[in-house]
Phi, psi and omega in degrees: 000317181296323179301317179300314180297318179300316179296314181295318180293321177296319177296318177297321179296315179295317179298318180296322179291325177293321178297315178299318180298319176298318178296319179293318177298319179295321180293320177294318179296321178297315179297314180296315181298317179295323176298311179298319177299320177296320178293320178299313181297320179298312179295316180300314180290331175295317177296314182293328180293319181283330189232034183297334178279335184276332186260122178297147183300316178301323178294313180294321179293324178296313182298311182286325181295316179296313181299313182296323177303314179294321180294322179294318178298317179300315183298319178298317181294318181288329176295329179298338176292325183278346183239086179284112181284094182239147175277139179290160178293147180282325184268165171287120181261146174254359182254316185285125182300315183295320181289323178301309184294321182278339183265336186238136179277338181210166177297323180299317179296319179299311181298318179299314179298316180300313181296322179294323179287315182301321181286316185283310188210093179298338182291336176297326177296316179296319178296317180297318178296317178299314181297318178296323177297316179299317181295317179294321179295322179293320176299315180300312182298318180292323178295316180295318178297316178295326180293314179298321178294322179295325177294322178297315181287334174292318176299317177297316181297315178297316181298311180297322178296315180293321177297320177298315179295319179297318179297317178298317178298316178299315180300313182292318186284312190254331183275313179256353169073035175273170175292168186300148183288000000 
């Protein structure tokens, strides 16, 4: 029986470290994305400041609007890494932190419930541990999927932003013939 618990606890520990890694990667990606967005906004406003009379308002609004739309979608996707949409457990869990806090009003109630389970049916503890492991594995999988999706949207946001800036530079240089932005 102890070997089963050891395997499950080791697996839970590894799953928890993967969940933490996904959160850390998403945080770094969020910081990098916000930095890139700041650089984009700075360059865009620098161009607009120098050439505000040369660029039509609908063109500038289109370029910035499309880019900001992609950045908003990216932000929503990266936020999804931090918010794992999971259904709570149906039973009172003695393993899940969230279930413990929501199911028991005090430590004494929790301890009493644990002792009654441990005395009556030790297999319930194993089932609870298995369910918690399943929930953690599902959280981990959802976080990794959300992280990969956020990277795709970050790439799209960066690409669209650069294309917008390139289009403005092309417009200024070749269509209306001003000096480089």
